[in-house]
N, C-alpha and C positions, 0 to 999 in steps of 0.2 A: 504494500499499499504506500503510495507516495503522498507526502505532505506538502508538495509544492516543488518549485524549481530546485535542482540539485545545488547544494552548497559547495560542492567540489567540482571544479571545471578543469578540463585539459584542452587548451586552446593554443595552436601554434602561434609563436611570437609573444606569448604572455608567459612570463616566468620561465622562458626557455622551453615552452611546451610541457612543463612538468605539472603534475596535479597541484592545484592551488585553491585557496578559499575564494569563492566567487566574490568580486567586488574588492578584493584585497590582493596585494602582491605578496601574499604569505603562502609559501609552498607547504604542502603536507609534510615534506621532509624537515622544513624549519620547525613546525609544531613537534615533530617526533624528537628532533634533537633537543629542544628546549624542555619537553616534558619527560621523555624517556631517558635521555643521556645526561642532561644537566640538572634533573630533578625539580624543575620549576613546577609549581602547582598550576592547575587550570586557571584559578583566580589570578595568580601572579602574571601569567601570560596575557590573559584578557586585559588586565589593568594596564599593560604596557603598549597595547595596540588599539588606537582609537577606532571605534566601530565594530570591533571583533567582539562576537558574543560567545558565551559558553556553548551554545548550540553549534556555532561554527567550529569551535575547537573540537568538540566531541565528534562532529562530522568528519574532521580531518583525521582524528585517531581511529574512527571506524573505518574510513577508507584505507588507512595504513594497515590495519589488521585484516581487512578483506583482500588486500593486495600486497601482502607482506613481502613476497619474493621480488616483485617488480619495483617496489619502493626501495627496498634495501639494495637492489642492484643499481638503481639510479644514484643512491647515496654513495655506494662504493665507487662508481664511475666518476662521480664528482670529486671524491677525495683522491683518486688516481690522477685526475686532471690537475688538481692543485699540486700534487707531488711532482708531476712532470714539469709543471710551470716553475715550481721552486728549484728544481734541479737544473733547469735550463736558463735561469734568470740570475743575474748578479744582484746581490743585495748591497745597496749603497751603505746601509748602516753597518753591515758586516764588514764591508771593505774599510770604512772609516774606523771601526773599532780595531781591526787588524793593524791598520796604519798607526793608530794611536799607541798600540802596544809596542810597535817597533820604535817609535820615537821616545817613549819613556824608558 
């Protein structure tokens, strides 16, 4: 039984085509990280994002649990992309710290 339009959307060009909360640029994976990995409560998350409701947050978590493998794979792919970027990019801060150590 549907209670109205879906709270979770997947639209190419919005949030990288990843599942997100309709009307927000908050991905399902963002909610999962904040709630499941960082231990934030639902109330804490909702209080930090204007317009987000508990129903939105619970819809995101329900989507996650219904699509566990797909969402986890998206999260793994995103972490791998970050790792590749960091491995192939020079850190200005790291270079300056290294230079400062040589000078002192």
